[in-house]
N, C-alpha and C positions, 0 to 999 in steps of 0.2 A: 570380763566384764567388768570396765572401769566408772566407778564414780565418780560426774565430774566433781570439780574441787571445791564448787561451789553449794554445794550438800553439805549439812551440816549433819544431817539425823536420816538415818533410815526408818521407819516406820510397818514395821513385818506385820500383816493384815493375811488373819483368815477366820475362814465363818463356821461355825458352831451347829450343834443338828439341832435347832428350832429356826435359824435362819440371821444371828445376831453377828455382826462381823466383833471379833473381838483383833487385840493386836497389843504386840510389844515392842516400842520406840530403841532404836541401839544408833551408839555413834559411829556416822560415817566410814570413820578409817577403821573400824570391826569391822568394814564388809570390803572382803578380801577374794581370790578366787580358792581357797579351802574354807570358808566363809559357805562360798556359793558350793561347794561340794559337800559337805560337812554341816549344813544349818546352823538353828542355835536353840536349845533346849530348851521346853519351859514345862512345867506345872501341868497337867494335861487333869490331874486331880481337881483344879478351879473352874473347868468346865464344865454344865451340868450336861448329866447326861454319859461323859467321858470315863474315865479311868475312879478306880479309889486307890486310897492318899496309899497306897501301899505297894503301887505301882504306877505310879504317876510320872516318871518320866517320858516328853514324847519330845519333836523333831520337829520343827517348821522349815522345810524342805523351799528356799525362796524360788521364783520361778526370775528369771531375768527378766523374760520380751513382756511382762507386768509391768516393767517401773515408770510412774507416773509423776510428776510434781505434785505435792500438797496443794491446792489452789488457797490456802484458809490458814497454814502455820507460817506465824512471823519472822521465823526461823528458817530457810530453806532445807526443807524435808521432801524425803521420796517416797512415797507409798510403795511396796512392793508386796506380791499376794503370796503367798505362800500356800502350798499342800504341807499335810499331817504326815510322817513318819511313826511308825513303831519303834522301837529301838534295841526292841527282846528281836523281830526280825528283820530290820532293814529295809521291812515292806511297805507299804501304802498301809496308813492306820485305816482299818473296815467301816469304820464313820469318820470320817473325813466326804464330807458332800462335795470337796471340790472332785477328789480322787472318784468320786460314782459316776460324778459327770464324763468324769475323761474315760473311763470308761466302758460309758452306754455310748459313745462316740466311737470306739473302737470295736467295741462287740457291730454296730450298725455295720463298720466298713468288713467287717469279718466276716458278714453273712452272706457278702455280697450284691444284698438289694440296693443298699446305696451310699457314694460315697463322702455325702454328708447330709444335715438333718440343721436347716436353717429356722432360727425363732426370732420373730420379732413380738416383744412384751410391748403391751400399752398401761403403765403403771398410771391408775388414777391415786389421785392423794386431795383430802381438806387441808386449806391454811386458813388459823382462827388466829383469834388477837393473841389468847390465851388459853391455859387450861386450867381447873384443879379438881383432885380430888383427894378421897380420905375416906380410908375404912378402919372403925376398929369394932371392940365390941358393942358398942351403944348407938352407933351413926355409923352410916355411909352414906355416898354422893360425891357426882359432878358435875363439874359445870364447867363449861363452855363460851366461853367469848368469840359470839361469831363473828367473821368478819365480811361484812356485805360489799366492800371496796373489790374495784379494779387491783386484781393481780397481773396489769401483765406488765408492768419493767421487772416484776420481781421471777414471772416465769421467765423474761427476758433473761436477766441475771444468772439462771440457772440456767439456761441455757448455752450463754456463752461461756459460761465454766465448765458446761457437757462437754463444747467444741474443743478446751485447749487440756483438757483431757485425753482428747481424743475419738469420743463420741461424735456421731455423723447424726445433727440432731433432722425433721424430715417436719415439727412442725407442734407447735405449741397453742394451748385453748382450755377455755372454760367448760367445764363437764357438768352434764343433765342437771343438776342438782344445785339450793339454791346454797349461799352460804361459801362462799369461794371455793367449788370442788373443782381440780385441776389437773390436765395431761399434761403427760410433755411425751412425744413419740419420738424415737430414737433408730433410725439403719439395722434393720435384722444384721444380723451373726448369724456364725456355727453355734451350736448350743453352749458350749466353753466357755467362749470369747461374750457370750449375750448374759450367761449366768453373772459373770464377773462385772460386764456394765449394770446390769442393775444393782447390783452394789455398792459402783461408785454413784450412781444415780441417786438410789435414797441418800447416802451422804452427803450430796452436792444439795439436793433437797433439804434439809434437815437444817444444813448449816446456814446456805443462802435466807432459811426464813428465820435463821435466828438472829444475821446482821440486821435485818430489818423488823429486828422484832416484834414478830410474830413465831408460830412454831407450827408445825405440817407431820402430818400423820397420815401412813397406811393404811390405818386401821379402818377394816371390808363397812364395819356400820358405824360410826362416832353416834349420826342421832340420831332420833326417833321421828318415824314418818316422813324421813329422805332416802332421797338415792343414794345408796352404797357406792362403794370403790372398790369397782373390779380391776385384774389385768388380765385384759383378752389374749391371748399367745396366738399369734398369727405362728404358721409351722408348715416346712416344704421338703421334700426330700431331691438329692439332686446327684444323677451318676453322671460319671465323663461329664459334668458341665450343663446338664441337661436336668429339666426341672422334668421329673416321673411323676407329678402330681398333675401333669400336663393330660388332658387327652381328650376324647369326642364321647365322653359318658355326662352325666348329670353336671352340669352347669361349669362345663369342660373341661371335666376333673377325668380322672384314668382310671382305673382299678383299683390301682395299690391303693388312690389318695381314697377310693371309695375302700378298700379294707383296712385304711388305718384308721381310717373314725369309726370303723364299727369296733377295733381292736379298743379303742377312747372309749367310743360308748356302753363297750361290753364288760368294763374294768372301771365304769369310771365312779363309782363309790370307794375301792379300792384307793384311785388317785385322790377322791376329794381329802384321803388322809395328808396327801401331800398337799394338794392345787390349792385347800383350803382348812388350812390348818390348826385354824383358831376353834374358839367355841363361840366368835363372833361374828365369824362367817360366816354361820348359819343364819345369823338374821337379818343378813345382805340377798342369800338367794328363796326370795317372796318373788307371790305376784306383782306386778303393778308399780313397776320401780324398774325398767329396763334388766329385770336379773333374768339368767337365763335358770326357768324352772323346766324345762322340757329337757329327756334325754334323747334329741331327736337331733336334726341338720336342716339344715335350709338357706336356701341363696338370700333369704332377704328377712326373715323373721329373728326377732334378735333376742326372741323370748327362750330360741331355740339353743340348746348343750352347745353348737358346732355352726358357724354361718362361710356361706363359701361369697367372699368377696370378688366383688367383682374386677375388673382389669383388663387393660387390651392387650397382653402382651401373654401367651403363653410360658413365658417363662417366672412370669408373675403369679402363677398359680398360685395359690394355696388355700388351706383352711384356718378359717378364726376360730379355737374353743375359748370358748365365753364363759367360765363358769371359777378360773382362777382369779384370786386375786394376790393383792403386794403383799402379805402377812404373812409370806411365804419363805420357806427355802427356796429361792428359783435351781439351783442346783440340783437339789434331789425333784421337786416338782416337775423342770423340765427333763431331769432323767426318767421320770416315769410314766408322763405324756409316752417319748419313743420309744421305753420299751411297751408301752399299752399298743404302740401304732405298729410297733414291729411284728407284738404277738399277733394283732390283726391281718399283717401280711403274710406272715410265715403258713396261716393257720386257714388266709382267705375267708374273714369272719366278713360278711355282708351287712353295714348298717340297715338295714332294709328301707324300704323308699322316704323319700323328704315328707318332712311331718310325722313320721312314723315314730308314736312313742315308743322305744322300747323298752325303756323300764323309770326309773325315778333317781335322781340323784340323794345320796346322806341326809336325815335331815336335822345332822347333829354331828360333833366332833367324833363322840361315843358310838354311834354307828357307821361313823368313816372308817374310824381306827377299827372294831369288831370287821369289818368289809376287808381291812386289808388285813388283818389276820388271819381270815378264807382265802382271799385272792390274792398270794403272794410271787407264786410260782413264774408268771411270767418277769416278774421285776428281777429274777435270779437268773434267770439261763446269762449264757456266758460268765455266769459271780459280777454281775453289774453290783445288784444287791444284796447283802449278805443275810444272814440269819440272822447273824449278831446285832446289825445295823438297824433294821427293820423290827427284831422283841427292846431292841433298846432305844428308840423310837415310840413305840406303842410304851413303854413304860413313862417318858419324859412327859409323853401328850397325855395320857391319860389322870396325870397328877395334877394338868390343868383342868380335866373335866373333873373330876375328885370336888376338887378344890371352891370350883365354883355351885358344882351341887351342894354343899355343906352351908354355903352363905347366905340366909333371908336375903328377898330382893325387894323391893319399896310397891312394884305392882303383890307381892302376896299380904304387904300389908293393910293396901287398896281392896284385895278380893278376902282376907280372908279373919284380920285382927277382928272383927265385933261378930264375929260367929257364936 
């Protein structure tokens, strides 16, 4: 792969366990054919939840077909997504999120169920004029400067930038919440490509907002008494270029689609650990704010965990899993949902009747992580998720749970200070 002469730097991008993009930038002349073959070593101990200092060396293995021009750098820079390789084995690092997504796609094909899983997530986000927060031993606060102005031009600028980077924008609009909640819809892609594109979208949203003197957040519930931000995930399976979710059952679904939903609903609490991966996520999943609160499915009810959107074409038949949010790791969340769906198909797990509540989602991150610990065999089929990854993920996320549990909340002063 030849680097164009005008490109001066190459930014090597990878995603850590919690879903945050990390990067290392190298001069373009270093990116030779040998570089693509051997990759770039880096210190894995600097990434939370990865390696200890005594075994810190890891390798960034660049993926050539992910190269795209960075629209924000003044000096011409390529963005190049990477997989993580363990130099001890020269195999994919077990905790590399992108490798998990790749293994999920490969496992789907190996089952013979389908050739491709398509994902169409709809990430919502707030734009504020500014944000401030501070926390120490004597005081804690956060302050949002709400933005009631129209963000039409800002969203259009985001969309134009995304299109320059190869994403296909289908729509953008204001969302249900007051104070400038937004949504940008891009065309569905296969699981891995869409997870890559979600990382690109978040990068663009943050940077365009900054250029406009604003700040953007994908935090699920940043405002009290207002709607939260979700990331509804449209999903379908194709085999031989035919949509195998299309059929003659409920609302035009096939048995395969019903079983896929059955797997999602059965494993919902464990999935919450990946799809609703923050302590803040569960402040969104409450009644009254168009958030899914019932573990069921419906063609119309948006409070259901899964909705079946209307479509004129059988090829467009899909399900919409409504409980995920944008503060997640898309590689792990998409892979986990696919594995739950595959488990449903393999074991013919029927989701029950429409609007029949088959259980409840986790009420907090602690419960979700406990559920993941107890219900993870479906994720390990085909070696897609490993015990090492799951255990490391739970350990890392429990640090967030425990930190929040140890900090007094302002409401606790209101309730208990004068007792």
